[in-house]
N, C-alpha and C positions, 0 to 999 in steps of 0.2 A: 611455325616451329623452326628452331635452329639449334645448332650445336656449336659450342665454343671450345677453345683450347688456350691454355696459358702456360707460360714458363715459370711463373711465380706462384702458382696456386690460384690466382685470380683468372677467370675465364676471359680471354681477349680476342680470339679468332672466332668469327661467326660464319658458319657454313649456311648457304641459302638454297640448298638442294630442293627442299619441298616447295619453296616459292617458285623456283625455276620450272619445276614440273607442273605446277598449277598454271603458270603463265603459258607454257608450251601446250598444255591440254586445251586451254581457252583458245589460243591462236590457231591450233591445228584442228580443233573441233572433235578431238577424240581422246580417249583415256590413254595415259602413258604409264607403263609399269617399270619397275626396276629391271625386269626381264628385257623389256624393249631397249632400255638404255644400255644394259649389259651387252646385248647382242650387237648394238651399234658401236660401242666404245671398247669392248674387251675388258671393261671393269666388272669384276665379279659382283653379283647381286648382294652378297653379304657385305661387301665393302660399301656399296651404295647405301644400304640400310644403316650401317654404322655411321656413315657421314651424316645422314639425315636425322638419326635418332639418338646417338650415343654422345653425351657431353664429354668433351675432352678427347674425342677420337683424333688420332694423328694419321694423316694420309700423306701421300707423296706428291711431288710436283708433277709427275707423269700423269697421275689420276686427275689432278686439277686441270692440266692441259687438255686431256681428253674430254672432260666435262665442258670446258670453255668451247671447244670445237663442236661438240654435240649440240649445245644450246645456242651457239653462235653469239657468245658474249665474251666480254673481257673478264679477267680474273676478279676484278672488284665486284662483279655480279655473282660470282660463285662463292667467294669468301671475302670478308671484310675485317679490318682491325677495329676493335672497340677499345679505345684507350682506357686504362685503369686510372681513374682520377685520384687514387691514393698514392701514386708513384710520383 
């Protein structure tokens, strides 16, 4: 599951939070909750839920930076650009 955001109405940014959580759960051998991530990053649980579930949610670079640090990945693993083939 992913969320995307677009400037032209077409959804173009894909957030991969749920995938990152699933990977971390597998690697760590334990369940990871939004509460766990929130405590470790300072990003509110509601913000994490919106990133994961709300299409078109707009977040800040500060939040993205904190998620990169928490998951130990580069930005392209947290969010990716999906080109609009109609442009």
